[in-house]
All heavy atoms as an XYZ file, in Angstrom:
799
protein
N      21.180     14.986     52.538
C      20.178     14.036     52.122
C      20.888     12.802     51.578
O      21.763     12.897     50.741
C      19.279     14.665     51.065
C      18.285     13.729     50.490
S      17.309     14.620     49.301
C      15.789     13.839     49.567
N      20.480     11.609     52.039
C      21.116     10.365     51.645
C      20.072      9.476     50.988
O      18.973      9.299     51.513
C      21.716      9.645     52.871
C      22.297      8.316     52.473
C      22.765     10.520     53.530
N      20.381      8.958     49.833
C      19.506      8.019     49.136
C      20.057      6.614     49.291
O      21.244      6.376     49.100
C      19.410      8.347     47.641
C      18.642      9.619     47.393
O      17.740      9.940     48.159
N      18.999     10.335     46.352
N      19.190      5.676     49.591
C      19.594      4.290     49.696
C      19.503      3.658     48.318
O      18.423      3.269     47.862
C      18.690      3.571     50.701
C      19.100      2.131     50.907
O      20.196      1.745     50.456
O      18.316      1.387     51.521
N      20.637      3.614     47.628
C      20.666      3.111     46.255
C      20.327      1.629     46.215
O      19.572      1.172     45.367
C      22.046      3.377     45.607
C      22.273      4.877     45.510
C      22.145      2.729     44.246
C      23.630      5.259     45.028
N      20.885      0.869     47.155
C      20.636     -0.571     47.160
C      19.162     -0.871     47.416
O      18.600     -1.764     46.793
C      21.493     -1.272     48.210
C      22.965     -1.235     47.844
O      23.292     -1.183     46.672
N      23.837     -1.238     48.833
N      18.528     -0.117     48.293
C      17.112     -0.333     48.584
C      16.252     -0.030     47.373
O      15.329     -0.760     47.044
N      16.569      1.064     46.666
C      15.800      1.430     45.483
C      15.996      0.389     44.389
O      15.064      0.010     43.704
C      16.214      2.820     44.978
N      17.227     -0.076     44.247
C      17.508     -1.070     43.221
C      16.794     -2.382     43.528
O      16.242     -3.023     42.653
C      19.017     -1.290     43.092
C      19.386     -2.322     42.073
N      19.197     -2.117     40.736
C      19.893     -3.572     42.210
C      19.583     -3.193     40.073
N      20.012     -4.088     40.953
N      16.807     -2.742     44.756
C      16.141     -3.973     45.157
C      14.647     -3.917     44.882
O      14.043     -4.880     44.430
N      14.033     -2.745     45.131
C      12.596     -2.615     44.868
C      12.308     -2.662     43.379
O      11.358     -3.264     42.939
C      12.064     -1.310     45.469
C      12.015     -1.313     46.969
C      11.591      0.046     47.508
O      11.521      1.007     46.770
N      11.318      0.102     48.803
N      13.163     -2.001     42.598
C      12.955     -2.011     41.153
C      13.094     -3.419     40.601
O      12.338     -3.831     39.745
C      13.952     -1.085     40.459
C      13.666      0.372     40.670
C      14.707      1.253     40.009
O      15.767      0.790     39.593
N      14.428      2.545     39.938
N      14.066     -4.138     41.127
C      14.258     -5.502     40.652
C      13.042     -6.369     40.939
O      12.616     -7.148     40.112
N      12.426     -6.197     42.107
C      11.257     -7.019     42.418
C      10.055     -6.585     41.596
O       9.254     -7.404     41.193
C      10.941     -6.953     43.919
O      10.575     -5.635     44.281
N       9.946     -5.281     41.316
C       8.861     -4.812     40.467
C       9.015     -5.356     39.054
O       8.056     -5.770     38.423
C       8.824     -3.282     40.421
C       8.305     -2.569     41.658
C       8.448     -1.056     41.496
C       6.857     -2.933     41.911
N      10.260     -5.367     38.580
C      10.508     -5.824     37.228
C      10.135     -7.296     37.071
O       9.488     -7.687     36.124
C      11.987     -5.605     36.893
C      12.307     -5.587     35.444
C      13.759     -5.256     35.260
C      13.960     -4.546     33.956
N      15.332     -4.170     33.726
N      10.516     -8.107     38.044
C      10.199     -9.531     37.935
C       8.705     -9.766     38.090
O       8.147    -10.650     37.463
C      10.981    -10.335     38.969
O      10.580     -9.964     40.278
N       8.035     -8.948     38.895
C       6.587     -9.091     39.053
C       5.866     -8.693     37.770
O       4.831     -9.258     37.434
C       6.096     -8.230     40.231
N       6.445     -7.728     37.021
C       5.808     -7.291     35.783
C       5.999     -8.296     34.667
O       5.157     -8.430     33.813
C       6.379     -5.936     35.345
C       5.975     -4.803     36.262
C       6.689     -3.506     35.921
O       7.644     -3.508     35.159
N       6.242     -2.409     36.496
N       7.080     -9.043     34.683
C       7.312     -9.974     33.585
C       6.486    -11.246     33.727
O       6.181    -11.882     32.751
C       8.802    -10.357     33.481
O       9.228    -10.884     34.733
C       9.631     -9.165     33.092
N       6.110    -11.601     34.927
C       5.337    -12.824     35.096
C       3.991    -12.783     34.378
O       3.655    -13.730     33.682
C       5.179    -13.156     36.579
C       6.482    -13.644     37.195
C       6.317    -14.019     38.630
C       7.659    -14.475     39.204
N       7.548    -14.803     40.611
N       3.193    -11.701     34.493
C       1.945    -11.678     33.723
C       2.202    -11.712     32.213
O       1.446    -12.303     31.462
C       1.266    -10.370     34.138
C       1.833    -10.058     35.479
C       3.234    -10.593     35.441
N       3.283    -11.096     31.768
C       3.592    -11.111     30.340
C       3.910    -12.526     29.879
O       3.524    -12.946     28.803
C       4.762    -10.178     30.046
N       4.642    -13.267     30.719
C       4.945    -14.659     30.372
C       3.674    -15.479     30.288
O       3.511    -16.309     29.400
C       5.899    -15.254     31.400
C       7.305    -14.688     31.334
C       8.189    -15.154     32.483
O       7.723    -15.976     33.299
O       9.332    -14.709     32.561
N       2.736    -15.229     31.213
C       1.462    -15.948     31.194
C       0.681    -15.609     29.923
O       0.081    -16.476     29.307
C       0.628    -15.617     32.427
C       1.158    -16.225     33.702
C       0.275    -15.866     34.876
C       0.829    -16.423     36.164
N       0.008    -16.038     37.322
N       0.711    -14.335     29.521
C       0.000    -13.918     28.311
C       0.596    -14.599     27.084
O      -0.123    -15.031     26.196
C       0.050    -12.397     28.155
N       1.939    -14.717     27.055
C       2.585    -15.397     25.932
C       2.183    -16.860     25.875
O       1.900    -17.399     24.813
C       4.110    -15.282     26.039
C       4.618    -13.880     25.761
O       3.866    -13.089     25.148
O       5.757    -13.581     26.149
N       2.142    -17.522     27.034
C       1.736    -18.924     27.069
C       0.289    -19.084     26.620
O      -0.041    -20.001     25.886
C       1.915    -19.499     28.477
C       3.361    -19.713     28.851
C       3.488    -20.271     30.252
C       4.947    -20.402     30.650
N       5.091    -20.874     32.027
N      -0.587    -18.154     27.060
C      -1.988    -18.209     26.645
C      -2.123    -18.003     25.142
O      -2.934    -18.645     24.482
C      -2.818    -17.162     27.392
C      -3.003    -17.508     28.855
O      -2.869    -18.665     29.248
N      -3.303    -16.502     29.667
N      -1.330    -17.099     24.587
C      -1.381    -16.839     23.147
C      -0.936    -18.066     22.369
O      -1.541    -18.432     21.363
C      -0.510    -15.634     22.792
N       0.131    -18.713     22.843
C       0.602    -19.922     22.176
C      -0.448    -21.025     22.257
O      -0.677    -21.755     21.295
C       1.912    -20.394     22.802
C       3.144    -19.547     22.516
C       4.339    -20.049     23.313
C       3.462    -19.561     21.038
N      -1.099    -21.152     23.412
C      -2.135    -22.173     23.579
C      -3.306    -21.919     22.642
O      -3.798    -22.831     21.998
C      -2.628    -22.206     25.040
C      -3.694    -23.237     25.311
C      -3.181    -24.656     25.147
O      -2.018    -24.920     25.368
N      -4.056    -25.549     24.716
N      -3.745    -20.653     22.524
C      -4.883    -20.345     21.662
C      -4.522    -20.550     20.193
O      -5.353    -20.944     19.396
C      -5.386    -18.921     21.895
O      -4.421    -17.989     21.485
N      -3.239    -20.295     19.828
C      -2.815    -20.535     18.455
C      -2.858    -22.017     18.128
O      -3.305    -22.409     17.058
C      -1.397    -20.001     18.223
C      -1.321    -18.509     18.122
C       0.105    -18.012     17.958
O       1.053    -18.789     18.014
N       0.254    -16.718     17.761
N      -2.402    -22.851     19.053
C      -2.410    -24.280     18.771
C      -3.829    -24.816     18.758
O      -4.158    -25.715     17.990
C      -1.552    -25.041     19.796
O      -2.130    -24.923     21.085
N      -4.723    -24.251     19.579
C      -6.120    -24.669     19.568
C      -6.791    -24.288     18.259
O      -7.554    -25.051     17.697
C      -6.892    -24.035     20.738
C      -6.478    -24.612     22.081
O      -5.823    -25.692     22.094
O      -6.799    -23.986     23.112
N      -6.491    -23.083     17.749
C      -7.143    -22.612     16.526
C      -6.624    -23.343     15.292
O      -7.312    -23.441     14.304
C      -6.967    -21.105     16.371
O      -5.602    -20.803     16.166
N      -5.396    -23.870     15.359
C      -4.873    -24.585     14.195
C      -5.579    -25.923     14.005
O      -5.584    -26.466     12.917
C      -3.368    -24.780     14.326
O      -3.090    -25.612     15.442
N      -6.183    -26.452     15.067
C      -6.902    -27.718     14.969
C      -8.333    -27.528     14.479
O      -8.983    -28.486     14.105
C      -6.916    -28.428     16.330
C      -5.515    -28.836     16.755
O      -4.644    -29.036     15.914
N      -5.293    -28.934     18.050
N      -8.825    -26.289     14.502
C     -10.196    -26.026     14.093
C     -10.240    -25.710     12.597
O      -9.278    -25.203     12.038
C     -10.775    -24.849     14.880
C     -10.855    -25.124     16.372
C     -11.296    -23.893     17.144
O     -11.430    -22.834     16.574
N     -11.506    -24.057     18.434
N     -11.366    -26.003     11.934
C     -11.473    -25.680     10.500
C     -11.451    -24.167     10.293
O     -11.930    -23.407     11.129
C     -12.810    -26.277     10.085
C     -13.564    -26.494     11.347
C     -12.554    -26.642     12.445
N     -10.882    -23.764      9.175
C     -10.779    -22.338      8.850
C     -12.136    -21.800      8.404
O     -12.865    -22.466      7.684
C      -9.753    -22.121      7.730
C      -8.349    -22.538      8.094
C      -7.751    -21.658      9.174
O      -7.998    -20.459      9.213
N      -6.968    -22.251     10.064
N     -12.455    -20.585      8.825
C     -13.697    -19.930      8.421
C     -13.515    -19.318      7.039
O     -12.461    -18.809      6.712
C     -14.085    -18.840      9.419
C     -14.436    -19.375     10.781
C     -14.835    -18.253     11.708
C     -15.176    -18.801     13.078
N     -15.546    -17.742     14.008
N     -14.570    -19.368      6.241
C     -14.535    -18.775      4.908
C     -14.826    -17.276      5.006
O     -15.725    -16.871      5.737
C     -15.584    -19.429      4.002
C     -15.314    -20.881      3.715
C     -14.079    -21.065      2.843
O     -13.757    -20.213      2.023
N     -13.390    -22.171      3.035
N     -14.073    -16.487      4.272
C     -14.264    -15.047      4.234
C     -14.595    -14.673      2.794
O     -13.936    -15.119      1.864
C     -12.985    -14.308      4.687
C     -13.171    -12.808      4.568
C     -12.626    -14.699      6.103
N     -15.636    -13.878      2.619
C     -15.982    -13.451      1.270
C     -15.876    -11.939      1.173
O     -16.112    -11.224      2.132
C     -17.405    -13.900      0.916
O     -18.331    -13.261      1.747
N     -15.506    -11.502     -0.023
C     -15.344    -10.073     -0.288
C     -16.134     -9.753     -1.543
O     -16.073    -10.472     -2.529
C     -13.852     -9.733     -0.510
C     -13.689     -8.270     -0.881
C     -13.041    -10.069      0.718
N     -16.875     -8.660     -1.486
C     -17.642     -8.229     -2.655
C     -17.126     -6.861     -3.081
O     -17.020     -5.945     -2.265
C     -19.128     -8.148     -2.324
C     -19.982     -7.890     -3.539
C     -21.473     -7.984     -3.232
O     -21.856     -8.783     -2.382
O     -22.229     -7.225     -3.858
N     -16.809     -6.749     -4.370
C     -16.289     -5.495     -4.896
C     -17.425     -4.539     -5.217
O     -18.486     -4.948     -5.673
C     -15.476     -5.752     -6.165
C     -14.226     -6.614     -6.004
C     -13.573     -6.837     -7.353
C     -13.250     -6.008     -5.034
N     -17.161     -3.257     -5.013
C     -18.150     -2.231     -5.353
C     -18.237     -2.108     -6.870
O     -17.382     -2.605     -7.609
C     -17.753     -0.888     -4.735
O     -16.565     -0.419     -5.339
N     -19.252     -1.412     -7.337
C     -19.431     -1.197     -8.776
C     -18.243     -0.427     -9.353
O     -17.776     -0.733    -10.460
C     -20.735     -0.451     -9.044
N     -17.737      0.531     -8.594
C     -16.593      1.322     -9.062
C     -15.353      0.446     -9.177
O     -14.575      0.569    -10.120
C     -16.323      2.499     -8.114
C     -17.378      3.573     -8.122
C     -18.557      3.261     -7.202
O     -18.511      2.263     -6.452
O     -19.539      4.006     -7.253
N     -15.151     -0.441     -8.209
C     -13.989     -1.327     -8.240
C     -14.081     -2.281     -9.425
O     -13.079     -2.570    -10.085
C     -13.869     -2.100     -6.936
N     -15.292     -2.780     -9.699
C     -15.476     -3.669    -10.847
C     -15.190     -2.936    -12.153
O     -14.561     -3.480    -13.062
C     -16.891     -4.237    -10.857
C     -17.136     -5.249     -9.756
C     -18.571     -5.724     -9.759
C     -18.837     -6.666     -8.595
N     -20.237     -7.093     -8.533
N     -15.642     -1.682    -12.240
C     -15.395     -0.881    -13.446
C     -13.896     -0.618    -13.603
O     -13.360     -0.705    -14.709
C     -16.161      0.433    -13.370
C     -16.019      1.282    -14.615
C     -16.798      2.587    -14.520
O     -17.288      2.955    -13.458
N     -16.905      3.281    -15.628
N     -13.231     -0.319    -12.507
C     -11.791     -0.077    -12.542
C     -11.053     -1.338    -12.990
O     -10.103     -1.269    -13.777
C     -11.288      0.372    -11.172
C      -9.809      0.676    -11.052
C      -9.399      1.777    -12.005
C      -9.462      1.049     -9.626
N     -11.503     -2.486    -12.520
C     -10.903     -3.745    -12.917
C     -11.036     -3.963    -14.427
O     -10.078     -4.366    -15.098
C     -11.599     -4.883    -12.164
C     -10.732     -6.018    -11.771
C     -11.467     -6.999    -10.871
O     -12.690     -7.107    -10.908
N     -10.718     -7.715    -10.071
N     -12.221     -3.668    -14.977
C     -12.430     -3.813    -16.423
C     -11.530     -2.861    -17.201
O     -10.949     -3.230    -18.230
C     -13.893     -3.551    -16.776
C     -14.828     -4.653    -16.355
C     -16.272     -4.316    -16.694
C     -17.226     -5.366    -16.170
N     -18.635     -5.024    -16.429
N     -11.412     -1.621    -16.710
C     -10.555     -0.642    -17.392
C      -9.092     -1.061    -17.365
O      -8.370     -0.875    -18.341
C     -10.729      0.736    -16.761
C     -12.065      1.431    -17.028
C     -12.180      2.703    -16.198
C     -12.222      1.739    -18.503
N      -8.665     -1.624    -16.240
C      -7.281     -2.086    -16.144
C      -7.022     -3.227    -17.122
O      -5.973     -3.270    -17.759
C      -6.960     -2.533    -14.718
C      -6.788     -1.397    -13.753
C      -6.585     -1.868    -12.328
O      -7.069     -2.931    -11.927
N      -5.880     -1.073    -11.537
N      -7.981     -4.140    -17.246
C      -7.827     -5.240    -18.192
C      -7.761     -4.713    -19.627
O      -6.934     -5.149    -20.424
C      -8.977     -6.237    -18.050
C      -8.907     -7.063    -16.787
C     -10.146     -7.924    -16.585
O     -11.148     -7.759    -17.266
N     -10.082     -8.829    -15.619
N      -8.629     -3.755    -19.942
C      -8.649     -3.180    -21.287
C      -7.339     -2.452    -21.581
O      -6.774     -2.582    -22.668
C      -9.835     -2.235    -21.430
C     -10.021     -1.697    -22.817
C     -11.245     -0.814    -22.928
C     -11.389     -0.253    -24.326
N     -12.555      0.621    -24.452
N      -6.865     -1.689    -20.600
C      -5.623     -0.942    -20.787
C      -4.426     -1.874    -20.949
O      -3.504     -1.578    -21.712
C      -5.391     -0.006    -19.615
N      -4.440     -3.006    -20.255
C      -3.315     -3.930    -20.367
C      -3.284     -4.609    -21.732
O      -2.235     -5.093    -22.156
C      -3.370     -4.976    -19.253
O      -4.478     -5.840    -19.437
N      -4.408     -4.644    -22.435
C      -4.468     -5.265    -23.752
C      -4.041     -4.291    -24.862
O      -3.708     -4.717    -25.960
C      -5.874     -5.794    -24.034
C      -6.260     -6.937    -23.121
C      -7.728     -7.303    -23.236
O      -8.503     -6.621    -23.897
N      -8.120     -8.378    -22.569
N      -4.071     -3.013    -24.568
C      -3.690     -2.004    -25.557
C      -2.164     -1.927    -25.651
O      -1.472     -2.165    -24.675
C      -4.234     -0.625    -25.149
C      -5.738     -0.530    -25.165
C      -6.334     -0.639    -26.559
O      -5.747     -0.089    -27.506
O      -7.381     -1.285    -26.683
N      -1.640     -1.569    -26.830
C      -0.184     -1.420    -26.937
C       0.290     -0.242    -26.086
O      -0.415      0.761    -25.936
C       0.042     -1.159    -28.431
C      -1.272     -0.729    -28.960
C      -2.323     -1.319    -28.076
N       1.469     -0.395    -25.524
C       2.030      0.646    -24.656
C       2.391      1.907    -25.446
O       2.262      3.000    -24.953
C       3.272      0.124    -23.935
C       2.988     -0.978    -22.943
C       2.211     -0.486    -21.741
O       2.387      0.639    -21.300
N       1.330     -1.311    -21.223
N       2.840      1.731    -26.671
C       3.295      2.854    -27.485
C       2.631      2.763    -28.853
O       2.549      1.693    -29.452
C       4.835      2.807    -27.648
C       5.323      3.913    -28.565
C       5.512      2.886    -26.301
N       2.152      3.909    -29.324
C       1.591      3.969    -30.675
C       2.762      4.131    -31.643
O       3.258      5.239    -31.873
C       0.618      5.148    -30.768
C      -0.082      5.233    -32.107
O       0.265      4.472    -33.036
O      -1.005      6.066    -32.224
N       3.212      3.014    -32.173
C       4.410      3.012    -33.015
C       4.252      3.881    -34.255
O       5.205      4.544    -34.682
C       4.755      1.573    -33.413
N       3.056      3.917    -34.837
C       2.845      4.737    -36.037
C       2.980      6.219    -35.722
O       3.581      6.981    -36.482
C       1.473      4.450    -36.639
C       1.359      3.071    -37.246
C      -0.046      2.788    -37.772
O      -0.983      3.501    -37.449
N      -0.174      1.742    -38.583
N       2.437      6.627    -34.566
C       2.528      8.036    -34.188
C       3.975      8.421    -33.911
O       4.434      9.500    -34.310
C       1.668      8.297    -32.950
C       1.602      9.745    -32.553
C       0.616      9.969    -31.427
C       0.475     11.429    -31.083
N      -0.525     11.646    -30.017
N       4.713      7.532    -33.276
C       6.126      7.793    -32.999
C       6.896      7.943    -34.310
O       7.728      8.846    -34.454
C       6.732      6.669    -32.123
C       8.248      6.800    -32.016
C       6.102      6.676    -30.740
N       6.590      7.089    -35.264
C       7.271      7.157    -36.561
C       6.963      8.473    -37.279
O       7.864      9.100    -37.870
C       6.867      5.965    -37.438
N       5.688      8.911    -37.222
C       5.311     10.189    -37.863
C       6.042     11.357    -37.208
O       6.567     12.244    -37.905
C       3.796     10.404    -37.763
C       2.967      9.591    -38.716
C       1.527     10.093    -38.794
N       0.909     10.313    -37.493
C       0.178      9.398    -36.820
N      -0.014      8.201    -37.353
N      -0.364      9.680    -35.664
N       6.083     11.364    -35.892
C       6.743     12.478    -35.188
C       8.249     12.448    -35.455
O       8.871     13.493    -35.680
C       6.430     12.425    -33.682
C       4.941     12.714    -33.452
C       7.286     13.405    -32.900
C       4.464     12.512    -32.032
N       8.827     11.264    -35.459
C      10.262     11.138    -35.725
C      10.592     11.668    -37.126
O      11.579     12.399    -37.310
C      10.683      9.681    -35.580
C      12.182      9.485    -35.764
C      12.610      8.065    -35.464
N      12.558      7.891    -34.007
C      12.284      6.744    -33.402
N      12.030      5.665    -34.103
N      12.277      6.673    -32.102
N       9.760     11.329    -38.089
C       9.991     11.796    -39.464
C       9.834     13.312    -39.553
O      10.637     13.999    -40.213
C       9.027     11.101    -40.425
N       8.814     13.849    -38.866
C       8.595     15.299    -38.896
C       9.748     16.033    -38.221
O      10.169     17.114    -38.688
C       7.276     15.638    -38.216
N      10.279     15.476    -37.154
C      11.436     16.100    -36.490
C      12.659     16.070    -37.398
O      13.409     17.062    -37.490
C      11.751     15.375    -35.174
C      10.819     15.645    -34.001
C      11.103     14.700    -32.855
C      10.963     17.092    -33.541
N      12.854     14.957    -38.076
C      14.007     14.834    -38.975
C      13.917     15.821    -40.135
O      14.924     16.398    -40.561
C      14.110     13.398    -39.495
N      12.685     16.057    -40.625
C      12.480     16.995    -41.734
C      12.478     18.448    -41.272
O      12.608     19.355    -42.076
C      11.134     16.711    -42.415
C      11.050     15.389    -43.125
C       9.627     15.083    -43.593
O       8.712     15.910    -43.360
O       9.437     14.006    -44.159
N      12.261     18.648    -39.973
C      12.152     20.006    -39.449
C      10.765     20.582    -39.596
O      10.558     21.787    -39.434
N       9.789     19.742    -39.875
C       8.421     20.226    -40.090
C       7.512     20.025    -38.866
O       6.327     20.351    -38.924
C       7.802     19.510    -41.298
O       7.716     18.124    -41.045
N       8.048     19.517    -37.777
C       7.231     19.301    -36.581
C       6.990     20.626    -35.885
O       7.930     21.374    -35.583
C       7.923     18.327    -35.627
C       7.084     17.974    -34.416
C       6.057     17.062    -34.503
C       7.322     18.583    -33.189
C       5.286     16.740    -33.407
C       6.558     18.262    -32.090
C       5.543     17.346    -32.191
O       4.772     17.033    -31.095
N       5.730     20.950    -35.644
C       5.412     22.202    -34.946
C       4.646     21.896    -33.664
O       3.852     20.953    -33.600
C       4.580     23.112    -35.849
O       3.353     22.490    -36.148
N       4.902     22.690    -32.660
C       4.257     22.529    -31.356
C       3.095     23.508    -31.279
O       3.253     24.694    -31.582
C       5.262     22.799    -30.208
C       4.580     22.705    -28.863
C       6.423     21.827    -30.293
N       1.931     23.014    -30.884
C       0.743     23.851    -30.727
C       0.507     24.052    -29.225
O      -0.061     23.189    -28.562
C      -0.462     23.181    -31.391
C      -1.692     24.042    -31.339
O      -1.764     25.020    -30.600
N      -2.695     23.666    -32.126
N       0.944     25.198    -28.670
C       0.830     25.417    -27.230
C      -0.621     25.418    -26.741
O      -0.900     24.993    -25.619
C       1.486     26.767    -26.984
C       1.807     27.341    -28.301
C       1.581     26.311    -29.347
N      -1.551     25.869    -27.565
C      -2.957     25.873    -27.156
C      -3.489     24.442    -26.999
O      -4.220     24.146    -26.059
C      -3.805     26.651    -28.168
C      -3.544     28.142    -28.153
C      -4.329     28.878    -29.223
O      -5.117     28.242    -29.952
O      -4.137     30.105    -29.331
N      -3.098     23.578    -27.913
C      -3.529     22.179    -27.833
C      -2.950     21.511    -26.581
O      -3.634     20.761    -25.891
C      -3.102     21.426    -29.095
C      -3.631     20.019    -29.167
C      -3.287     19.368    -30.499
C      -3.831     17.956    -30.569
N      -3.520     17.310    -31.854
N      -1.700     21.804    -26.293
C      -1.063     21.251    -25.088
C      -1.782     21.749    -23.843
O      -2.078     20.975    -22.923
C       0.437     21.614    -25.048
C       1.166     20.908    -26.185
C       1.055     21.242    -23.705
C       2.605     21.337    -26.361
N      -2.085     23.040    -23.797
C      -2.787     23.609    -22.646
C      -4.170     22.991    -22.477
O      -4.593     22.687    -21.355
C      -2.897     25.125    -22.791
N      -4.874     22.797    -23.581
C      -6.203     22.167    -23.517
C      -6.115     20.752    -22.955
O      -6.933     20.344    -22.128
C      -6.854     22.145    -24.896
C      -7.297     23.524    -25.369
O      -7.435     24.430    -24.510
O      -7.500     23.686    -26.594
N      -5.134     19.980    -23.402
C      -4.970     18.605    -22.929
C      -4.594     18.581    -21.445
O      -5.075     17.729    -20.690
C      -3.916     17.857    -23.750
C      -4.342     17.580    -25.168
C      -5.483     16.573    -25.189
C      -5.874     16.228    -26.605
N      -6.935     15.243    -26.665
N      -3.748     19.506    -21.018
C      -3.392     19.579    -19.597
C      -4.609     19.944    -18.751
O      -4.818     19.394    -17.664
C      -2.268     20.594    -19.378
C      -0.879     20.149    -19.816
C       0.105     21.309    -19.703
C      -0.417     18.969    -18.994
N      -5.420     20.860    -19.235
C      -6.637     21.248    -18.527
C      -7.599     20.062    -18.433
O      -8.213     19.812    -17.404
C      -7.308     22.434    -19.224
C      -8.551     22.900    -18.544
C      -8.494     23.574    -17.328
C      -9.800     22.644    -19.102
C      -9.641     23.993    -16.680
C     -10.956     23.063    -18.460
C     -10.878     23.739    -17.258
N      -7.725     19.330    -19.530
C      -8.598     18.138    -19.553
C      -8.116     17.097    -18.539
O      -8.908     16.521    -17.799
C      -8.594     17.557    -20.961
C      -9.480     16.354    -21.137
C      -9.399     15.813    -22.555
O      -9.256     16.595    -23.521
O      -9.486     14.576    -22.701
N      -6.813     16.884    -18.495
C      -6.254     15.932    -17.554
C      -6.488     16.390    -16.112
O      -6.858     15.591    -15.250
C      -4.741     15.764    -17.807
C      -4.005     14.855    -16.844
C      -4.520     13.424    -16.945
C      -2.504     14.900    -17.112
N      -6.286     17.646    -15.854
C      -6.504     18.208    -14.509
C      -7.957     18.029    -14.078
O      -8.239     17.690    -12.924
C      -6.117     19.694    -14.495
C      -6.304     20.380    -13.163
C      -5.340     19.916    -12.102
O      -4.262     19.411    -12.464
O      -5.654     20.059    -10.915
N      -8.896     18.252    -14.993
C     -10.306     18.106    -14.629
C     -10.670     16.653    -14.352
O     -11.549     16.378    -13.555
C     -11.197     18.699    -15.722
O     -11.081     17.961    -16.916
N      -9.990     15.713    -15.001
C     -10.235     14.285    -14.735
C      -9.727     13.863    -13.362
O     -10.273     12.951    -12.755
C      -9.568     13.430    -15.820
C     -10.183     13.478    -17.210
C      -9.331     12.691    -18.199
C     -11.604     12.942    -17.188
N      -8.702     14.516    -12.895
C      -8.115     14.175    -11.597
C      -8.934     14.690    -10.425
O      -8.741     14.240     -9.301
C      -6.688     14.708    -11.508
C      -5.693     14.074    -12.489
C      -4.349     14.771    -12.398
C      -5.557     12.588    -12.245
N      -9.826     15.603    -10.652
C     -10.620     16.163     -9.547
C     -11.831     15.374     -9.281
O     -12.489     14.699     -9.745
C     -11.009     17.599     -9.852
C      -9.791     18.465     -9.802
C     -10.173     19.888    -10.078
N      -8.941     20.651    -10.118
C      -8.876     21.907     -9.859
N      -9.938     22.580     -9.543
N      -7.748     22.539     -9.917
């Protein structure tokens, strides 16, 4: 069995050039439409936030106004640790973790 490599290559080459011509035309059309649209006035787009998004926005603003760290609480805990009187309440920690988990659902 003999394959004509040159014949196959020649056909592929002509197919390839035939395929690129429509792509070149599409690129030219895209460039033309871009230049046409740049001369036209821009359309106004409006966006309306949902009630939940508005509430989230208010909460974010409120949270950004609050101090990042409760300095007084840090000072109390630091003093209790230094004195050796700081105690951990595992039930309170578990309750807070459960509360946080329920908020995430």
